[in-house]
C-alpha positions in Angstrom: -9.2 24.1 2.6 -7.8 22.3 -0.5 -5.2 19.6 -0.1 -1.6 20.5 -1.1 -0.3 19.4 -4.5 1.9 16.3 -4.3 4.4 15.7 -7.0 7.8 13.9 -6.6 8.9 13.3 -10.2 12.4 12.0 -9.5 11.4 9.5 -6.9 8.3 8.5 -8.9 10.4 7.6 -11.9 12.9 5.7 -9.8 10.1 3.7 -8.0 8.3 3.0 -11.2 11.5 1.5 -12.6 12.2 -0.5 -9.4 8.7 -1.9 -9.3 8.7 -3.1 -12.9 12.3 -3.8 -13.9 14.5 -3.3 -10.8 16.4 -5.9 -8.9 13.7 -6.4 -6.3 11.0 -7.2 -8.9 10.6 -10.8 -7.7 9.6 -9.6 -4.2 7.1 -7.1 -5.7 5.5 -10.0 -7.7 4.9 -12.0 -4.5 3.4 -9.2 -2.5 1.2 -8.0 -5.3 -0.1 -11.5 -5.8 -0.9 -11.7 -2.0 -2.8 -8.4 -2.0 -4.3 -7.3 -5.3 -4.4 -10.9 -6.5 -6.6 -11.8 -3.5 -9.1 -8.9 -3.9 -12.8 -9.6 -4.2 -15.8 -7.5 -5.3 -15.7 -3.7 -5.4 -12.2 -2.8 -4.4 -10.4 0.3 -3.2 -6.7 0.6 -3.8 -5.1 3.2 -1.7 -2.0 4.8 -3.0 -1.9 3.0 -6.3 1.4 4.6 -7.3 2.1 3.9 -11.0 -0.5 1.2 -11.1 1.7 -2.0 -11.1 -1.0 -3.8 -9.0 -3.6 -3.4 -11.8 -2.4 -6.4 -13.7 -3.0 -8.7 -10.7 -6.7 -8.0 -10.2 -8.7 -11.1 -11.3 -11.7 -10.1 -13.5 -13.5 -13.2 -12.4 -13.4 -12.0 -8.8 -13.2 -8.2 -8.9 -16.1 -6.1 -10.1 -14.2 -2.8 -10.4 -11.4 -0.9 -8.7 -11.4 2.6 -7.3 -7.7 3.6 -7.1 -6.4 6.7 -5.4 -3.0 8.3 -5.7 -2.0 11.8 -4.5 1.2 12.1 -6.6 0.7 13.7 -10.0 3.7 12.0 -11.7 2.6 8.6 -10.4 -0.9 9.2 -11.7 0.5 9.5 -15.2 2.1 6.1 -15.0 -1.1 4.7 -13.4 -3.4 6.0 -16.2 -1.3 4.0 -18.8 -1.6 0.8 -16.8 -5.3 1.3 -16.1 -6.0 1.5 -19.8 -4.4 -2.0 -20.2 -6.1 -3.6 -17.1 -8.6 -6.4 -17.4 -10.9 -4.9 -14.8 -12.5 -1.5 -14.8 -10.3 1.0 -12.9 -11.1 4.6 -12.0 -8.3 6.8 -10.8 -8.7 9.7 -8.3 -6.1 12.1 -7.1 -6.7 12.1 -3.4 -4.8 11.8 -0.1 -5.2 8.7 2.1 -6.5 10.9 5.0 -9.5 12.2 3.1 -11.0 9.6 0.8 -13.8 10.9 -1.5 -16.0 7.8 -1.1 -19.1 7.0 1.0 -19.4 4.8 4.1 -19.6 1.1 3.6 -18.7 1.2 -0.1 -16.0 -1.5 -0.7 -15.7 -5.2 -0.2 -11.8 -5.1 -0.2 -9.2 -2.5 0.4 -5.6 -2.9 -0.9 -2.5 -1.1 0.3 0.9 -2.1 -1.2 4.0 -0.2 0.0 2.1 3.0 0.8 1.5 2.9 4.5 5.1 3.9 5.1 4.6 7.3 3.3 1.1 8.5 4.4 1.2 11.7 6.5 -1.2 10.4 9.2 -1.2 6.6 9.4 -4.0 6.1 11.9 -6.3 8.6 10.2 -5.7 6.9 6.8 -6.6 3.5 8.2 -9.7 4.9 9.9 -10.7 6.3 6.4 -10.2 2.8 5.0 -12.3 1.4 7.8 -15.1 3.9 7.1 -15.3 3.1 3.4 -15.2 -0.7 3.8 -18.4 -2.6 4.2 -18.9 -4.5 7.4 -16.9 -7.7 7.2 -14.8 -6.1 4.3 -11.2 -7.1 4.1 -8.0 -5.1 4.2 -5.0 -6.6 2.3 -1.8 -4.8 3.0 1.9 -5.4 2.2 4.4 -3.1 3.9 8.0 -2.9 5.0 7.9 -2.4 8.8 9.8 -1.8 11.9 12.4 -4.5 12.6 11.9 -6.7 15.7 15.6 -6.5 16.3 16.5 -3.6 18.6 19.7 -2.5 16.8 18.1 -2.7 13.4 15.1 -0.8 14.6 17.3 1.9 16.0 19.1 2.1 12.6 15.8 2.4 10.8 14.7 5.3 13.1 18.1 7.0 12.6 17.6 6.9 8.8 14.1 8.3 8.8 15.1 11.9 8.5 16.9 11.0 5.3 14.4 8.6 3.9 11.5 11.0 4.4 13.3 13.6 2.4 14.7 11.5 -0.4 11.9 8.9 -0.8 8.6 10.8 -0.8 8.0 10.7 3.0 9.0 7.0 3.4 9.3 5.9 7.0 11.3 2.8 7.7 10.2 2.3 11.3 6.4 2.1 11.4 4.7 -0.8 13.1 1.9 -1.3 10.6 0.0 -4.2 12.3 -0.2 -2.3 15.5 -1.7 0.8 13.8 -4.2 -1.4 11.9 -5.4 -2.7 15.3 -5.5 0.8 16.8 -7.6 2.1 13.9 -10.3 -0.4 14.8 -9.8 -3.4 12.5 -10.5 -6.9 13.7 -8.9 -10.3 13.0 -5.5 -8.8 12.2 -3.0 -11.3 10.9 0.5 -10.5 10.0 3.2 -12.7 8.5 6.6 -12.0 7.0 7.3 -12.0 3.3 10.6 -13.7 2.4 12.7 -12.0 -0.2 13.1 -14.6 -2.9 16.7 -13.7 -4.0 19.5 -14.2 -1.4 21.2 -11.0 -2.5 18.1 -8.9 -1.9 17.4 -10.7 1.3 20.9 -9.8 2.5 20.9 -6.2 1.4 17.3 -5.2 2.2 15.8 -7.8 4.4 17.3 -6.6 7.6 16.4 -3.0 7.3 13.3 -3.4 5.2 11.4 -6.5 6.5 8.1 -6.8 4.7 4.9 -8.0 6.3 1.7 -9.2 4.7 -1.2 -8.1 6.8 -4.9 -9.1 6.5 -7.7 -7.7 8.6 -11.4 -7.2 8.6 -13.9 -4.4 9.4 -16.0 -5.7 12.3 -19.4 -6.9 11.2 -21.8 -5.1 13.5 -24.7 -7.2 12.4 
């Protein structure tokens, strides 16, 4: 059975603006440098969105990038940025839960603010695990469930709204725990500090961002 068509033009236009020119751009720069900027070898980017990560791939370190994105409007933005990138980038319209790549293909997998919106988080990460080579790295940046009980409850209360208005965005997912459950090893998570006090005040409480690094177990 074919996958359903995904297209959220209004949200895609808003997020593309936010990522490139919006008030939180400084935070986006930091997390993109910590994910795409650290990629090595043949790289998979899951949920590339409009392609703002493409400029951060280092051609001295990255051989090529296979980038997936299910949203049709986002793909339009991504194609423009792929044409300007300094590394070879191939774009594929595909959901995170069914990646069209063989086992043990990639040295690095990158996820930047996409885990929150995938339909099946653990299945998506198992697909990433399958396509990574043994010892391959996962580099993820994601806003996650707050450690504070009251804020976490607020996040959960807002999920029915955020999933409808923001392309299935969940504010209450515990990304690091699901990475471990999917079978990744050496899972390390650290908070990303919002660089501007105003953004930190407005978003930091309800949208804490974690940088997560993990590896596919090396069975050899």
